[in-house]
KOLVO-914946 format. One record per residue (C-alpha): residue in one letter; x, y, z. Coordinates in steps of 0.25 Angstrom, whole numbers, always signed. Layout:
BEGIN
  code      X      Y      Z
     a      X      Y      Z
...
END
This chain:
BEGIN
  code      X      Y      Z
     m   -802    +31   -487
     k   -809    +35   -475
     t   -803    +32   -461
     a   -811    +28   -449
     d   -810    +26   -434
     l   -818    +14   -430
     y   -826    +16   -417
     i   -831     +4   -409
     r   -839     +5   -396
     v   -846     -4   -387
     s   -851     -1   -373
     t   -850    -11   -361
     d   -865    -14   -361
     e   -866    -18   -376
     q   -865    -32   -380
     a   -858    -38   -392
     d   -870    -46   -396
     k   -876    -33   -400
     g   -865    -30   -411
     y   -858    -20   -402
     s   -845    -27   -399
     l   -832    -20   -403
     r   -828    -32   -412
     s   -841    -31   -420
     q   -840    -16   -422
     e   -826    -17   -426
     d   -828    -28   -436
     t   -840    -20   -442
     l   -832     -7   -443
     l   -820    -14   -449
     k   -829    -20   -460
     y   -835     -7   -463
     c   -822     +0   -465
     e   -817    -11   -474
     l   -829    -10   -483
     n   -828     +5   -484
     s   -813     +6   -485
     i   -812    +14   -472
     k   -798    +15   -465
     i   -798    +12   -451
     r   -790    +21   -442
     n   -794    +17   -428
     i   -803     +7   -421
     i   -809    +12   -408
     s   -816     +3   -398
     e   -824     +8   -386
     d   -831     +1   -375
     h   -839    +13   -369
     s   -853    +18   -369
     a   -857    +28   -380
     k   -866    +37   -371
     t   -855    +47   -372
     f   -842    +49   -381
     i   -834    +49   -368
     r   -827    +36   -372
     p   -812    +33   -371
     e   -810    +28   -385
     w   -819    +38   -391
     t   -812    +49   -384
     k   -798    +44   -389
     l   -804    +43   -403
     l   -808    +57   -403
     v   -794    +62   -399
     n   -788    +53   -410
     l   -797    +59   -420
     k   -794    +73   -416
     k   -779    +70   -417
     n   -780    +63   -430
     k   -790    +72   -437
     g   -793    +69   -451
     k   -788    +55   -450
     t   -801    +48   -447
     d   -814    +50   -456
     l   -824    +41   -449
     i   -827    +35   -435
     l   -834    +22   -438
     f   -843    +14   -428
     t   -854     +4   -430
     k   -866    +11   -425
     w   -869    +25   -420
     d   -872    +20   -406
     r   -857    +15   -406
     f   -854    +30   -408
     s   -863    +36   -398
     r   -876    +34   -390
     n   -878    +48   -387
     a   -884    +57   -399
     s   -880    +70   -394
     d   -865    +66   -391
     a   -865    +59   -404
     y   -868    +71   -412
     l   -857    +79   -405
     m   -847    +68   -408
     i   -851    +67   -422
     s   -849    +82   -424
     a   -835    +81   -417
     l   -830    +70   -426
     r   -834    +77   -438
     k   -826    +89   -434
     l   -814    +79   -434
     g   -818    +74   -448
     v   -823    +61   -443
     e   -837    +55   -446
     p   -843    +45   -437
     m   -850    +34   -444
     a   -858    +21   -439
     i   -856    +11   -450
     e   -869     +3   -447
     q   -877    +16   -446
     p   -871    +24   -457
     l   -876    +39   -458
     d   -872    +50   -467
     t   -873    +61   -457
     t   -871    +72   -468
     i   -885    +69   -472
     p   -894    +77   -462
     e   -905    +67   -461
     n   -895    +56   -457
     k   -893    +64   -444
     m   -907    +59   -440
     m   -903    +45   -441
     l   -890    +48   -434
     a   -898    +53   -422
     v   -906    +40   -422
     y   -893    +31   -422
     l   -887    +40   -410
     t   -900    +42   -402
     a   -905    +27   -402
     p   -893    +22   -394
     e   -895    +34   -384
     i   -909    +30   -383
     e   -905    +16   -380
     n   -895    +20   -370
     d   -906    +29   -363
     r   -916    +18   -363
     r   -907     +8   -357
     a   -902    +18   -346
     l   -917    +21   -343
     n   -921     +6   -342
     t   -909     +4   -333
     f   -913    +16   -324
     y   -927    +11   -323
     g   -923     -3   -320
     i   -913     +2   -309
     r   -924    +11   -303
     q   -934     +0   -303
     a   -924     -9   -296
     k   -922     +1   -285
     k   -937     +3   -283
     e   -937    -12   -280
     g   -926    -10   -270
     r   -915    -16   -277
     w   -901    -10   -276
     m   -895     -6   -290
     g   -880     -5   -293
     i   -868     -8   -285
     a   -870    -13   -271
     p   -867     -3   -260
     i   -856     -5   -250
     g   -860    -17   -241
     y   -868    -24   -252
     v   -865    -32   -264
     n   -872    -34   -277
     k   -879    -48   -279
     t   -889    -54   -289
     y   -901    -63   -286
     e   -902    -76   -294
     n   -913    -69   -303
     g   -903    -58   -307
     k   -908    -47   -298
     k   -897    -39   -291
     y   -896    -35   -276
     i   -887    -31   -265
     a   -883    -38   -253
     l   -875    -35   -240
     i   -860    -39   -240
     e   -851    -41   -229
     p   -843    -35   -223
     q   -846    -22   -230
     a   -860    -22   -226
     s   -857    -23   -211
     i   -846    -12   -213
     m   -857     -3   -220
     r   -867     -5   -209
     w   -856     -1   -199
     v   -853    +11   -207
     f   -868    +16   -206
     e   -868    +13   -191
     e   -856    +21   -188
     i   -860    +33   -196
     a   -874    +33   -189
     q   -866    +34   -176
     g   -861    +48   -180
     i   -847    +46   -174
     y   -838    +44   -186
     s   -838    +51   -199
     s   -842    +44   -212
     e   -827    +44   -217
     q   -822    +39   -204
     i   -832    +27   -204
     l   -828    +24   -218
     k   -814    +23   -214
     m   -818    +13   -202
     a   -827     +6   -212
     r   -815     +4   -222
     e   -807     -2   -210
     k   -818    -12   -208
     g   -817    -16   -222
     l   -827     -7   -230
     i   -822     -5   -244
     c   -828     +8   -249
     s   -824    +21   -255
     k   -827    +34   -248
     n   -837    +38   -258
     n   -844    +25   -258
     f   -845    +25   -243
     y   -852    +38   -242
     t   -861    +34   -253
     a   -864    +21   -246
     i   -868    +27   -232
     k   -878    +36   -239
     n   -884    +24   -247
     p   -898    +19   -242
     c   -895     +6   -248
     y   -889     +2   -234
     c   -903     +4   -227
     g   -910     -4   -238
     k   -915     +7   -247
     i   -913    +10   -262
     t   -912    +24   -267
     l   -921    +27   -278
     a   -917    +40   -285
     k   -927    +51   -289
     f   -932    +49   -304
     k   -943    +57   -311
     d   -955    +58   -301
     e   -950    +47   -292
     e   -943    +53   -279
     a   -930    +47   -274
     r   -933    +37   -263
     l   -927    +25   -255
     i   -932    +11   -259
     q   -932     -1   -249
     g   -921    -10   -255
     q   -921    -25   -257
     h   -907    -26   -251
     e   -903    -29   -236
     s   -901    -16   -229
     l   -888    -14   -221
     i   -893     -4   -211
     s   -906     +2   -206
     e   -913    +14   -212
     s   -911    +21   -199
     l   -896    +20   -199
     f   -895    +24   -213
     y   -903    +37   -211
     k   -895    +40   -198
     v   -882    +39   -206
     q   -887    +48   -217
     d   -891    +58   -206
     i   -877    +58   -201
     l   -871    +59   -215
     m   -880    +71   -219
     g   -876    +78   -206
     r   -890    +76   -199
     k   -884    +69   -187
     k   -871    +73   -180
     q   -859    +64   -183
     y   -847    +64   -173
     g   -835    +62   -182
     t   -822    +57   -176
     p   -810    +52   -183
     v   -809    +37   -184
     v   -794    +35   -185
     s   -789    +37   -171
     p   -776    +32   -166
     e   -777    +23   -153
     m   -770    +35   -145
     l   -780    +45   -150
     p   -794    +39   -148
     l   -800    +53   -145
     r   -796    +59   -158
     g   -808    +65   -164
     f   -816    +66   -151
     l   -808    +77   -144
     k   -810    +92   -145
     c   -799   +103   -143
     p   -802   +110   -129
     k   -796   +123   -135
     c   -802   +124   -149
     t   -813   +113   -149
     r   -807   +107   -162
     m   -805    +92   -163
     l   -792    +86   -157
     t   -785    +77   -166
     g   -774    +67   -162
     s   -760    +64   -166
     a   -747    +57   -162
     s   -733    +64   -159
     k   -721    +56   -161
     g   -712    +56   -148
     r   -698    +50   -147
     n   -703    +36   -144
     k   -718    +36   -147
     y   -730    +44   -152
     f   -738    +53   -143
     y   -753    +56   -146
     y   -760    +69   -144
     y   -774    +75   -146
     h   -772    +89   -152
     c   -780   +100   -159
     t   -777   +104   -173
     s   -779   +119   -171
     s   -769   +128   -165
     c   -774   +127   -151
     g   -763   +117   -147
     c   -772   +108   -140
     r   -765    +94   -138
     f   -767    +83   -128
     r   -759    +70   -126
     a   -768    +58   -131
     d   -765    +49   -120
     l   -769    +59   -109
     v   -782    +62   -117
     n   -785    +47   -119
     q   -783    +44   -104
     s   -792    +56   -100
     f   -803    +50   -109
     i   -802    +37   -103
     d   -803    +43    -89
     n   -815    +50    -94
     l   -821    +37    -98
     k   -820    +32    -84
     n   -831    +42    -80
     f   -841    +34    -88
     i   -838    +21    -80
     p   -849    +19    -70
     r   -844    +18    -56
     p   -847     +5    -48
     g   -861     +3    -45
     m   -866    +12    -56
     i   -868     +2    -67
     e   -882     -1    -64
     l   -885    +14    -64
     y   -878    +15    -77
     k   -887     +4    -83
     g   -899    +11    -78
     v   -894    +23    -85
     i   -893    +15    -98
     i   -907     +9    -96
     d   -913    +23    -94
     q   -906    +27   -107
     f   -911    +15   -114
     n   -925    +18   -110
     n   -924    +32   -114
     k   -919    +28   -127
     t   -930    +18   -129
     k   -940    +29   -125
     f   -933    +38   -135
     s   -934    +28   -146
     k   -949    +26   -144
     d   -951    +42   -144
     e   -942    +42   -156
     r   -951    +32   -163
     r   -963    +40   -160
     k   -957    +53   -166
     i   -952    +46   -178
     v   -966    +40   -181
     v   -972    +54   -179
     l   -962    +60   -189
     i   -965    +49   -199
     e   -980    +52   -198
     a   -977    +67   -200
     q   -969    +64   -213
     n   -980    +55   -218
     n   -991    +66   -215
     r   -983    +76   -222
     l   -982    +67   -234
     s   -997    +64   -234
     k  -1000    +79   -233
     a   -990    +82   -245
     r   -997    +71   -253
     e  -1011    +78   -250
     l  -1006    +92   -254
     l  -1000    +85   -267
     l  -1014    +79   -270
     v  -1021    +93   -269
     n  -1009   +100   -277
     d  -1005   +108   -265
     i   -990   +104   -267
     d   -982   +101   -279
     p   -978    +86   -282
     t   -964    +91   -281
     d   -966    +96   -267
     y   -973    +83   -263
     r   -962    +75   -268
     l   -952    +83   -260
     i   -961    +81   -247
     k   -963    +66   -250
     k   -948    +64   -252
     e   -945    +72   -239
     c   -955    +64   -231
     e   -952    +51   -236
     e   -937    +53   -232
     k   -940    +57   -218
     i   -950    +45   -217
     i   -939    +36   -221
     r   -929    +41   -211
     l   -939    +41   -200
     e   -944    +27   -202
     a   -929    +23   -202
     q   -927    +29   -189
     l   -940    +23   -184
     n   -936     +9   -188
     n   -923    +11   -181
     l   -929    +14   -167
     t   -932     +2   -159
     l   -941     +2   -147
     d   -935     -9   -139
     p   -920    -10   -143
     l   -915    -19   -131
     h   -921    -29   -122
     k   -919    -25   -107
     n   -910    -38   -105
     d   -902    -34   -117
     l   -901    -20   -112
     n   -896    -25    -98
     l   -885    -34   -105
     l   -881    -22   -113
     l   -880    -13   -101
     e   -871    -24    -94
     k   -861    -23   -105
     v   -862     -8   -106
     a   -859     -6    -91
     l   -847    -16    -92
     n   -841     -8   -103
     l   -844     +5    -97
     s   -837     +1    -84
     k   -824     -1    -91
     l   -826    +10   -102
     d   -812    +16   -100
     i   -806     +2   -102
     i   -814     -2   -114
     y   -810    +12   -120
     t   -795    +10   -117
     n   -795     -4   -123
     s   -802     +0   -136
     n   -796     +3   -149
     s   -797    +17   -155
     e   -810    +15   -162
     a   -817     +9   -150
     k   -812    +21   -141
     r   -818    +31   -151
     m   -831    +24   -151
     i   -831    +25   -136
     i   -828    +39   -136
     g   -838    +42   -147
     s   -849    +35   -139
     i   -847    +43   -126
     y   -843    +56   -132
     p   -852    +60   -144
     e   -846    +74   -143
     k   -831    +78   -144
     l   -822    +78   -131
     t   -813    +89   -126
     f   -801    +86   -118
     d   -796    +98   -110
     g   -783    +91   -105
     f   -789    +84    -93
     q   -802    +78    -97
     h   -812    +76   -108
     r   -824    +84   -109
     t   -836    +83   -119
     t   -850    +90   -120
     y   -857    +78   -123
     v   -856    +63   -120
     n   -865    +51   -124
     e   -879    +53   -117
     a   -879    +39   -111
     i   -865    +42   -105
     s   -869    +56   -100
     e   -882    +51    -93
     q   -874    +39    -87
     e   -864    +49    -81
     q   -875    +58    -75
     k   -883    +47    -69
     l   -871    +39    -64
     w   -862    +49    -58
     s   -872    +58    -53
     l   -875    +47    -43
     g   -861    +44    -40
END
């Protein structure tokens, strides 16, 4: 009497009504063994795809067959597609089983493989499921690609969005709060170039963002947030961005500005986020001896902690935090306009505003010229292609490069406004700014650590150096710098 192991497999996407259920297969195999007087050693049930033989239960079965070599004559299954859906892998596995003295057999598709001509029929049984799998995968691929061309997001919604379904069954993504607002804040913070991405992630988590580090870095590079869908390269179709049907979270200009910073095309001022209340200047100070960054820490005294800014090198530079902090507050007082200078200060800001508006108009003209230049380059390349002066491959590279530049330039153009503020709105804003500036040192002193660091970063884009008496820097904010020159030159 022969001994057999029964192998029953069904994948998660197969339905019981097709006759693939585990119970149906088991009943069929048990009846076959009873009619043919075959002894059953083991019954193995598997819920796994047959694309490969890397399956948990199949792996256990092979180990068992090797340990108990000679105790099993047959492995029985209903059809060959229960055994495998990959012809090349199937032939290798059949060979490996025969070396163990085991013959695989499909009871509903019986074949005597010792007859050479039957190997052709075996190839049909094994290849047909593989072709079916490939066709199903290809149909799915084309379906997803077509949906992307129509601007529909496919797959799990990115952070800040949620998957939804219309009444007609079509799926879409929509913004969900508070994650959407937090992600918008993330892009705005990265664009400022003050904090690193990792620091911003830490702050975003404190605001309630639920996201892993890898998913965060993937998200901030995803054009979905500016309303675009990425269509990958396929055959003769070049990779490109499609206008999505979903609501955008940020502008294209902001998205590309963030990408420039992430790719290192724009300078980013990185300063630590976590800073104790007694060490607000940590990350802004350079060592006056070796120019390294000063860190800060606390030393435990007899009754309390004492805070210090100090260098991490062997230069030994070390300053008491309270003296450094007070010196900085005294330095802020230099930016407070003296009595009677407020009107002059407003005049300085208005001059800056007018210059900025003029710059915006000039910038628009420059961008329009650059877009026209890229369009001309693309047209010239197209003409050269028509007369066979350049290869189609070279034309596609030129086309891709021009289109990417045009998209970025158009995003910059859309973000430039010719008249951002009405004159009355500007005057009201100046009144508020002047009031805040007149008590800058008080506002700074009463602020929390994060607000203090925002004030420091807005005034001093470059690092500060404390020499033991006063703070020095090579560069301050342009508006502050011009204010100082105009106000105090008249004083």
